[in-house]
C-alpha positions, 0 to 999 in steps of 0.5 A: 757311122755315129760318133762315140758320144752319140753311141754312148747317149743311145746306150744310156737311153736304152738302159733308161727305157728298159730298166726301171728305177734309172734316170739320166742326169746332166753333169757338166754338159754330159749325160750320165746315169744318176748315182742315186738311182739304184735298183731296189734290193732287199736287205737281210737282217740278223735279228728276226722281227714279226712281219707286217700283215698285208691284205691282197685281193686279186680280181678276175676279168669281170672285176670280181674278187677271186682271191683274197689273202691276208698274211705276213711273209718272212724270208729266212735265208740260211747262209754259212749256217747262219739265219738271215731274215727279210720281211715282205713289205706290203707297201712295196708289193705289186700284185699279179696273177690269174683266175681260172675255173679250177686253177688260180695264181696269186703272185706277190712281187717286189720292185725290180723283180728283187723278190717274189712269192707265188701261190698256185691254187687248185680246186678239187670238187668241194675243196681248194688248196695251194698245190704249189708255192714258189719263192725267190729273193735277190738281196744285197750281199750279207757282207762286204765282198760277198758275191751277189746271190739269188735264193729260190725254191718251190714246193709242188704237188702239195695240199697246203691250206686245204679248206672247203669252197666258199670258206677261208683258211685261217692260221694265227700260228706260224706256217714254216715252209722250207722251199730249198736247203737255203730258203724258208718261208714263214707265213704269220698270220695267214688267212686266204680264200680262192675261187670266189670271195663274195663281196670281197669278204672272207667266208666261214673260217676254217681253223688250222690244226696248230691253232686248234691244238694250241686252243684245245690242249690246255682245255684237255690238260685242265680236264684231265687234272680236274678228273684226277683230282675228283678221283683222288677225293672220291677214293679218299672218301670211300677209304674213310667210310670203309675204315669207320667202326660199326655198331656192336651187337648187345 
């Protein structure tokens, strides 16, 4: 049998080999886990800020771009009736996924599997859309003594961000999606295209309804206001002409 010291060393070597982010350090002739080498954990914030937009391109086995997405992603955690926020940092994201003929997956992962955001795309004749959105977040506790907790959820059998093939879905307005009672995902801005991205460039933009309404409503209101004003002026002129005295016959 191995002495206890050798057993400890073998256990430490096992953790270092299979748990990324840890390394060994020699202190006083003993091998210990470096206290500064910790797992990456997202930190929730009490104040909401605009997330940084990242650009993500997934390639198929032939090296051709099959999914391209530009988005800012924010996790909104509801804990004890209070909202907590975490923005996805594009510089830390590891891109994974797959591209098939009629289905594709884009997965955004943070180090140590501390957070993930998965988009499952489906192709239906002349259109494509996101049929499933799954999210997971394993943050540091929001308070001292609070338990470690994983927040996760998903939406399935959906028709999200639907657009025609060879075109891109674009939305500068907020897209807020509730994946569970305790977790929401906010995407802003958002532009994506799947099942082929020629030359790695987005195709014709398909505007979301929120952007269309934001742009069209002021125009409609302005047109109605101008129409009402013209109606008022014409009515005033008509009434004035009717009240003008005519000539008397001699």
